[in-house]
C-alpha positions in Angstrom: 33.9 73.0 49.4 31.0 74.6 51.2 33.1 77.8 51.3 33.5 77.7 47.6 29.7 77.4 47.2 29.1 80.5 49.3 31.8 82.4 47.3 29.9 81.4 44.1 26.7 82.7 45.5 28.2 86.0 46.4 29.8 86.3 43.0 26.4 85.7 41.3 24.7 88.3 43.6 27.4 90.8 42.8 27.5 90.2 39.1 25.8 93.6 38.5 28.8 95.2 40.0 31.3 93.0 38.1 29.8 93.5 34.7 27.9 96.9 35.1 28.1 97.7 31.4 26.5 94.4 30.4 23.7 94.6 33.0 22.9 98.2 32.2 22.7 97.5 28.5 19.9 95.0 28.7 17.7 93.2 31.2 17.5 89.4 30.6 14.1 88.1 31.7 14.0 84.8 33.7 10.4 84.8 34.8 8.4 81.7 34.1 4.7 81.2 34.8 3.8 78.7 37.5 0.4 77.2 38.2 1.0 74.3 40.6 0.3 76.0 43.9 -3.2 77.3 43.4 -4.3 76.4 39.8 -4.3 80.2 38.9 -1.3 81.0 36.6 1.0 83.5 38.3 4.5 84.8 37.6 7.5 83.5 39.6 7.7 86.7 41.7 4.1 86.4 42.9 4.0 82.7 43.7 2.8 81.9 47.2 4.6 78.6 47.7 8.0 77.1 47.2 8.0 76.2 43.5 11.0 75.5 41.3 10.4 75.5 37.5 12.5 73.3 35.1 11.9 74.5 31.6 12.2 72.6 28.3 15.3 74.7 27.6 16.9 73.3 30.8 16.0 69.8 29.8 17.5 70.2 26.3 20.7 72.0 27.5 21.5 69.4 30.2 20.3 66.4 28.1 18.1 65.1 30.8 16.8 61.7 29.7 14.6 60.8 32.7 12.4 62.7 35.2 14.9 61.7 37.9 17.6 63.7 36.2 15.2 66.6 35.8 14.5 67.0 39.5 17.7 65.7 41.0 19.2 69.2 41.0 16.3 70.9 42.7 17.0 71.8 46.3 15.1 69.8 48.9 14.6 66.9 46.5 16.3 63.5 46.6 15.6 60.9 44.0 17.2 57.5 44.4 16.8 54.4 42.2 18.8 51.4 43.4 20.9 49.9 40.6 19.0 52.0 37.9 15.8 50.5 39.3 16.7 47.0 38.3 14.9 44.8 40.8 13.8 47.8 42.8 11.1 49.4 40.5 8.5 49.3 43.2 10.7 49.0 46.3 10.8 51.7 48.9 14.5 51.9 48.3 13.8 53.4 44.9 12.0 56.6 45.8 11.4 60.3 45.3 11.7 62.2 48.5 10.9 65.9 49.1 11.6 67.6 52.4 12.4 64.3 53.9 9.1 62.6 52.9 8.7 59.8 50.4 5.0 60.6 50.2 5.1 62.7 47.0 2.8 63.0 44.0 3.4 63.2 40.3 0.9 65.0 38.2 0.8 65.1 34.4 -1.4 67.8 32.8 -3.5 68.0 35.9 -4.0 64.2 36.3 -2.6 62.6 39.5 -0.5 59.6 38.5 -1.7 57.0 41.1 -0.8 54.0 39.1 -0.2 51.1 41.5 3.5 51.9 41.9 2.9 55.6 42.2 5.5 57.8 40.5 8.4 55.4 40.2 8.0 54.6 36.5 8.3 58.3 35.7 11.6 58.3 37.5 12.9 55.9 34.8 11.4 56.7 31.4 9.0 59.1 29.8 9.0 61.3 26.7 11.2 64.3 27.4 10.5 65.8 24.0 6.8 66.4 24.9 7.5 68.3 28.2 6.9 72.1 28.2 8.1 72.5 31.8 8.2 70.7 35.2 7.1 72.5 38.3 8.3 71.1 41.6 6.1 72.2 44.5 7.8 71.5 47.8 5.6 71.0 50.8 2.2 69.5 51.6 -0.5 70.1 49.0 -3.4 68.0 50.3 -6.4 70.0 49.1 -5.7 69.9 45.3 -3.4 66.9 44.9 -4.3 64.3 47.5 -4.2 63.6 51.2 -0.9 61.8 50.8 0.9 64.8 49.0 3.1 65.2 52.1 6.5 66.0 50.7 5.4 67.8 47.6 4.2 67.6 44.0 6.0 67.2 40.7 3.7 68.8 38.1 4.6 67.9 34.5 3.1 70.1 31.8 3.3 68.7 28.3 3.1 70.7 25.1 -0.3 71.9 23.9 0.3 73.5 20.6 1.8 71.6 17.6 2.2 73.6 14.4 2.7 71.5 11.3 4.3 68.0 11.4 7.8 67.5 12.8 10.0 64.6 13.6 13.2 64.0 15.6 15.6 61.1 15.7 18.4 60.8 18.2 21.2 58.3 18.8 23.8 58.3 21.6 26.4 56.0 22.9 29.0 56.0 25.7 31.2 53.9 27.9 29.9 51.2 30.3 27.7 49.8 27.5 25.4 52.9 27.3 23.3 53.0 24.1 20.2 55.1 23.5 17.9 55.4 20.5 15.0 57.8 20.4 12.5 58.8 17.8 9.7 61.3 18.2 7.1 62.7 15.8 4.4 65.3 16.5 2.1 67.7 14.7 -1.4 68.8 14.1 -3.7 69.0 11.1 -7.2 70.5 11.1 -8.5 69.5 14.6 -6.3 66.5 15.3 -2.9 66.6 17.1 -0.5 63.8 17.8 2.8 63.0 19.6 4.4 59.6 19.4 7.8 58.5 20.7 9.8 55.3 21.0 12.9 55.1 23.3 15.4 52.3 23.8 18.1 52.4 26.4 20.8 49.8 27.2 23.4 49.9 30.0 26.2 47.4 30.8 28.8 46.8 33.5 30.4 49.9 35.0 33.3 50.9 37.2 32.7 53.1 40.3 35.0 55.9 41.3 37.4 53.5 42.9 37.8 51.6 39.7 35.9 48.6 41.0 33.9 46.8 38.3 30.2 46.4 39.1 27.8 44.0 37.3 24.8 45.6 35.5 22.7 44.9 32.5 19.7 47.0 31.7 17.5 46.9 28.6 14.5 49.2 28.6 11.9 50.1 25.9 9.4 52.9 26.2 6.5 53.9 24.0 4.5 57.1 24.6 1.5 58.1 22.5 -0.7 61.3 22.8 -3.6 61.7 20.5 -6.1 64.5 20.7 -8.8 66.3 18.8 -10.4 69.7 19.3 -14.1 69.0 19.5 -14.8 72.7 19.2 -13.1 76.0 20.0 -13.3 75.4 23.8 -13.0 71.6 24.3 -10.3 69.0 23.7 -10.5 65.3 23.9 -7.1 63.6 24.6 -5.9 60.0 24.8 -2.5 59.1 26.2 -0.8 55.7 26.4 2.5 54.8 28.0 4.2 51.3 27.9 7.5 50.6 29.7 9.2 47.3 29.6 12.5 46.7 31.3 14.6 43.7 32.1 18.1 43.1 33.4 20.1 42.7 36.5 22.5 44.6 38.8 24.8 43.7 41.7 25.0 45.2 45.1 27.9 44.8 47.5 27.6 42.8 50.7 31.1 42.7 52.3 30.1 40.0 54.8 28.2 37.8 52.3 29.6 38.4 48.9 28.1 40.4 46.0 24.4 39.7 45.2 22.4 40.1 42.0 18.9 41.4 41.6 17.2 40.3 38.4 13.9 41.5 37.2 11.3 41.7 34.4 9.3 44.9 34.7 6.2 45.9 32.7 4.2 49.1 33.3 1.5 50.7 31.2 -1.1 53.4 31.6 -4.0 54.6 29.5 -5.7 58.0 30.1 -8.7 59.7 28.6 -9.5 63.3 29.3 -12.0 66.0 28.3 -10.6 69.5 28.8 -12.9 72.5 28.6 -11.8 76.1 28.7 -14.1 79.1 28.0 -13.1 81.7 25.4 -12.3 84.2 28.1 -10.2 81.7 30.1 -12.2 82.3 33.3 -13.9 78.9 33.4 -12.5 75.5 32.9 -13.3 71.8 33.6 -11.2 68.7 33.2 -12.7 65.2 33.4 -10.3 62.2 33.2 -10.1 58.5 33.6 -6.8 56.7 34.1 -6.1 53.0 34.1 -2.7 51.6 35.0 -1.1 48.2 35.4 2.2 47.1 36.8 3.8 43.7 36.8 7.2 42.8 38.2 9.0 39.5 38.7 12.1 39.9 41.0 14.8 37.2 41.5 17.9 37.2 43.6 21.2 35.2 43.6 24.8 35.4 44.7 27.3 36.5 42.0 28.7 33.3 40.4 26.1 31.0 41.9 24.1 30.3 38.7 20.5 31.1 37.9 18.6 33.6 40.1 16.1 32.3 42.6 12.5 33.6 42.6 12.0 36.3 45.2 8.7 38.1 44.6 6.1 38.5 41.9 3.8 41.5 41.9 0.8 42.4 39.8 -1.0 45.7 40.6 -3.5 47.7 38.7 -5.4 50.8 39.3 -8.3 52.8 37.9 -9.1 56.4 38.9 -11.7 58.9 37.8 -11.4 62.6 38.5 -13.0 65.9 37.7 -11.7 69.4 38.4 -13.8 72.6 37.9 -12.3 76.1 38.0 -14.0 79.5 37.7 -13.4 83.2 38.3 -16.4 84.1 40.4 -15.4 87.8 40.0 -12.2 89.7 39.5 -11.1 89.1 43.1 -12.4 85.6 43.7 -11.5 82.2 42.1 -12.9 78.8 42.9 -11.5 75.3 42.3 -13.6 72.2 43.2 -13.6 68.5 42.2 -13.8 64.9 43.1 -11.6 61.8 42.8 -12.4 58.1 42.9 -9.9 55.3 42.8 -9.8 51.5 43.0 -6.4 50.0 43.6 -5.8 46.2 43.3 -2.7 44.3 44.4 -1.7 40.7 44.1 1.4 39.4 45.8 2.3 36.2 47.7 1.5 38.0 51.0 -1.7 39.5 49.6 -3.1 37.3 46.8 -6.0 39.7 46.2 -6.7 43.0 47.9 -8.7 46.0 46.7 -8.6 49.5 48.2 -11.2 52.1 47.3 -10.8 55.8 48.0 -13.1 58.7 47.4 -12.4 62.4 47.8 -14.1 65.7 47.3 -12.4 69.1 47.6 -12.9 72.8 47.2 -10.4 75.7 47.2 -11.2 79.4 47.2 -8.7 82.2 46.2 -9.7 85.6 47.4 -7.8 88.9 46.7 -8.6 90.7 49.9 -6.8 93.8 48.7 -4.5 94.5 45.7 -1.6 93.2 47.8 -3.2 90.7 50.3 -4.4 87.3 49.0 -6.0 84.5 51.1 -6.5 80.9 49.8 -8.5 78.4 51.8 -9.2 74.8 51.0 -10.9 71.7 52.3 -10.7 68.0 51.3 -12.8 65.1 52.4 -11.3 61.7 51.9 -12.6 58.2 52.8 -11.7 54.6 51.9 -12.8 51.1 52.7 -9.7 50.6 54.9 -9.7 53.6 57.3 -12.1 56.2 58.7 -12.9 59.3 56.7 -10.9 62.5 57.3 -11.4 66.2 56.8 -8.2 68.0 55.7 -8.0 71.8 55.7 -5.4 74.1 54.2 -4.9 77.9 54.2 -2.4 80.3 52.6 -2.0 84.0 53.3 0.3 86.0 51.0 1.2 89.7 50.8 2.9 91.6 48.0 5.2 94.1 49.6 5.7 95.6 46.1 5.7 94.4 42.5 8.9 92.4 43.1 8.7 91.0 46.6 6.0 88.6 47.9 5.8 87.0 51.4 3.5 84.1 52.4 2.6 81.9 55.3 0.7 78.6 54.8 -0.5 75.5 56.6 -1.7 72.1 55.3 -3.1 69.1 57.0 -2.1 65.7 55.5 -3.2 62.1 56.0 -1.2 59.0 54.8 -2.5 55.5 55.0 0.0 52.6 55.3 1.2 50.8 52.2 0.0 47.3 51.3 3.5 46.1 52.1 3.3 47.6 55.6 -0.1 46.0 56.2 0.2 42.6 54.4 4.0 42.1 54.4 6.3 40.8 51.7 9.4 38.7 51.3 11.4 41.5 53.0 8.8 42.7 55.6 6.6 41.1 58.2 2.9 42.0 58.0 1.6 44.5 60.5 -2.2 44.8 60.3 -2.3 47.1 63.3 -0.1 49.9 61.7 -2.0 53.1 61.9 -2.4 55.9 59.3 -0.1 58.9 59.6 -1.6 62.3 60.1 0.0 65.7 60.6 0.3 69.3 59.6 2.9 71.2 57.6 3.5 74.9 58.2 5.7 77.2 56.1 6.9 80.8 55.8 8.5 82.0 52.6 9.6 85.0 50.6 9.9 85.3 46.8 12.0 88.3 45.6 12.7 89.5 42.1 15.5 92.1 42.3 14.9 92.7 38.6 13.5 90.5 35.8 16.9 88.7 35.5 17.5 88.0 39.2 15.3 85.9 41.5 15.7 84.5 45.0 13.3 82.3 47.1 13.6 81.5 50.8 11.3 79.0 52.6 11.3 77.6 56.1 9.0 74.7 57.1 8.0 72.7 60.2 6.1 69.4 59.7 4.5 67.6 62.6 3.6 63.9 62.4 1.3 61.9 64.5 1.9 58.1 64.3 4.7 58.6 61.8 5.3 55.3 59.8 8.9 54.1 59.8 10.9 50.9 59.3 12.1 49.0 62.3 14.9 46.5 62.1 14.3 43.0 63.5 16.6 40.0 64.0 16.4 37.7 61.1 15.8 38.2 57.4 12.8 40.6 57.6 12.0 44.0 59.0 8.6 45.6 59.8 6.8 48.9 59.4 5.5 50.5 62.7 4.4 53.8 64.1 6.4 56.2 66.1 4.2 57.0 69.1 3.3 60.7 69.8 4.3 63.7 67.8 7.5 63.8 65.8 9.0 66.7 63.8 10.7 67.3 60.5 11.8 70.8 59.7 14.1 72.6 57.4 14.9 75.5 55.1 15.6 76.1 51.4 17.3 79.0 49.5 17.3 79.3 45.7 19.0 82.0 43.7 19.0 82.4 40.0 20.4 85.1 37.8 20.8 85.7 34.1 23.8 88.0 33.6 25.5 89.4 30.5 24.0 88.2 27.3 24.8 84.5 27.4 25.3 83.4 31.0 22.8 82.0 33.5 23.6 80.8 37.0 21.7 78.9 39.7 22.5 78.1 43.4 20.3 76.1 45.7 20.7 75.1 49.4 18.5 73.0 51.6 18.8 71.8 55.2 16.7 69.0 56.8 16.4 68.1 60.5 14.3 65.4 62.2 14.0 64.8 65.9 13.8 61.1 65.1 16.2 60.3 62.3 14.3 57.1 61.4 11.9 59.3 59.5 14.7 60.4 57.0 16.8 57.2 56.4 19.5 57.4 53.7 18.8 61.2 53.2 21.4 64.0 53.5 20.6 66.7 55.9 22.5 69.3 53.8 22.4 69.7 50.1 23.8 72.3 47.6 23.0 72.5 43.9 25.0 74.7 41.5 24.5 75.3 37.8 26.1 77.6 35.2 25.1 77.7 31.5 26.5 79.6 28.5 24.1 79.8 25.6 24.9 81.0 22.1 22.9 80.6 18.9 25.0 77.7 17.6 26.2 76.0 20.8 25.7 76.0 24.5 27.6 74.6 27.5 26.3 73.8 31.0 27.9 72.7 34.3 26.0 71.2 37.2 27.2 70.4 40.7 25.4 68.4 43.4 26.5 68.2 47.0 25.0 65.8 49.6 26.4 65.7 53.1 25.6 64.9 56.8 23.5 61.8 56.1 21.1 60.9 59.0 22.3 58.1 61.3 18.8 56.7 62.1 17.5 54.1 64.4 16.7 51.8 61.5 20.4 50.8 61.9 21.5 49.1 65.2 24.0 50.6 67.6 27.5 50.5 66.4 26.6 51.2 62.7 27.4 54.9 62.9 29.4 54.9 59.6 27.0 52.9 57.5 27.7 55.2 54.5 31.2 54.9 53.1 31.0 58.5 52.0 29.0 61.0 54.0 30.0 64.2 52.1 30.4 64.3 48.3 30.2 66.5 45.3 29.3 65.2 41.9 29.8 67.4 38.8 28.4 66.9 35.3 29.1 68.9 32.1 27.0 69.1 28.9 27.5 70.7 25.6 25.9 70.7 22.2 26.7 72.2 18.8 24.1 73.0 16.0 25.7 72.0 12.8 22.8 73.4 10.9 19.1 74.1 11.6 18.3 70.4 11.4 21.4 68.6 12.9 22.8 68.9 16.4 25.6 66.9 18.0 26.0 66.7 21.8 28.0 65.2 24.6 27.7 64.8 28.3 30.3 63.8 31.0 28.9 62.5 34.3 30.9 62.6 37.5 33.8 64.4 35.8 36.0 64.1 38.9 35.4 60.3 39.2 34.0 60.5 42.7 33.3 57.2 44.5 30.1 57.5 46.5 27.2 55.3 47.4 24.0 55.8 45.5 22.1 54.2 48.4 22.7 51.7 51.2 20.7 49.4 53.4 21.2 47.4 56.6 21.0 43.6 56.2 20.1 42.2 59.6 21.0 38.6 59.0 24.7 37.9 58.9 25.8 41.5 59.5 28.3 42.2 62.3 28.9 45.4 64.2 31.6 47.5 62.6 31.4 45.8 59.2 30.3 47.8 56.1 26.7 47.3 55.1 25.1 46.4 51.8 25.3 49.3 49.3 25.2 50.3 45.7 28.1 52.3 44.3 27.3 54.9 41.7 29.0 55.0 38.4 32.4 56.6 38.2 33.3 59.0 35.4 31.3 58.2 32.3 30.4 59.9 29.1 28.0 59.8 26.2 28.1 61.4 22.8 25.3 61.6 20.2 23.5 63.3 17.4 20.0 64.6 16.9 18.3 65.2 13.5 15.0 67.1 13.1 12.9 66.5 10.0 
């Protein structure tokens, strides 16, 4: 199958030779604008970091309903939610990892979403209709986005301009009890703009690729509100509110104990206020924001068929953060970004009834065009908290434009990650370890961005990340594990290749490849070392069709699992293919369908080692992903 992937890549590269008359007739522009890496908008061919852009057209064509689906087909990214998140909404098993690190950051319109359970709510539900594009920055980005932005940043840019008043209603249904109802309205009048959405999703029992029935029941409701006013020609005041409520249960397989059920009630909400200033000439801007978030989860566990679930863990977390970012063109060759952040994070669990963590940070970043082709970016962040000593984190980036179409860069970022409250105070699944130390390190990267023409892009990046006191999970006899540090220096390194081409009038193809290597595999548990992503779309005025393939292989056998558990994944190399299509009946009505896992592949969405009761050579606890499934729906605009 890997051979087929490389054949596909060669075919895409050579398309100009296969369809010369089509390419010569017209150049089809792919180039998006990206802003994540340095805050200065640049075209894709001039970016000085590894950034992948998912546009609103991509979201619509592939019918992505969650952020997890949006980023899952980006090379170097792995997003896993155990059992659709049911019972694992805050657990480390449900996580977003980039370049082998679960320390990633989600940003919405420039506001870092540190909301008690970090980004996990965004993996489940948010308003897809209000997204303009999603920029995925892979690699450390400590200066602008936080000391713990180790693996990368998911930067969500929502829509800014609403003309008139519009509405959208969508309904979809499928097998395995899938139901989705969504309504969205947005618009502007005079100086006020508004976007409101409500989404309801239900999921029932499913069969995996082997035809084995798995128990699942998910009922989720999400409300998103964005209300803003233009105070004057240069300043906007915006309020956003998100409310997610989910309840349900899902089973996981334990061959030596019998199937278990996780049951949970989950509530999550955030409220954000921001004042956004941009000068008329666009050379000065400032954004001040306040974010409040609250997360409540009540998890219960039982054996299938044993009656009511038994209480496992109740969690109540809330967070308030205040931030300000200032940006200015000092002159035509020099641009400055500076800001501050303050956060108070509170947690209440059985292990830690009341704990507050304060964190303060100041940062500055300077972009300097040394010559017309050479650019240097340097940054410095100071971060301190009431739990650990203060740190200075530096970053630098040097890029060179060989010509208008090829840009090369080299960068280095220092990062600093404090232990989680679970690591320090423990939980029902982990022993407390007050002596666990913060993790520090540096990430280095070399890359090239090439645009052979406006319709053909290729990016290559190679990185090497060094960790001091890397924090990992250690298995212990009995029902609990523990977080601890790996002594000395440990390495994670890898490479990524992304190729995209728009050929002929209607076709667009994408290929991604990533490779991940760690000298101590406990740093990358449950992660594939090799990953391919493939995509092909055919777009016409009245209909479009898209196909996506995702390969994950060579999963890391790490020291979280004891000797003898070398085959802890039942499937170590798998391809999953999805196909989407929609047809525009008229300008207001569209019908669509999507088939997931079209070849009915049986694979594990995730797995875990259960110390108590497990025996060498036995399969471990795992979640099988859904087998072939489909959904069909209609969307009406008014």
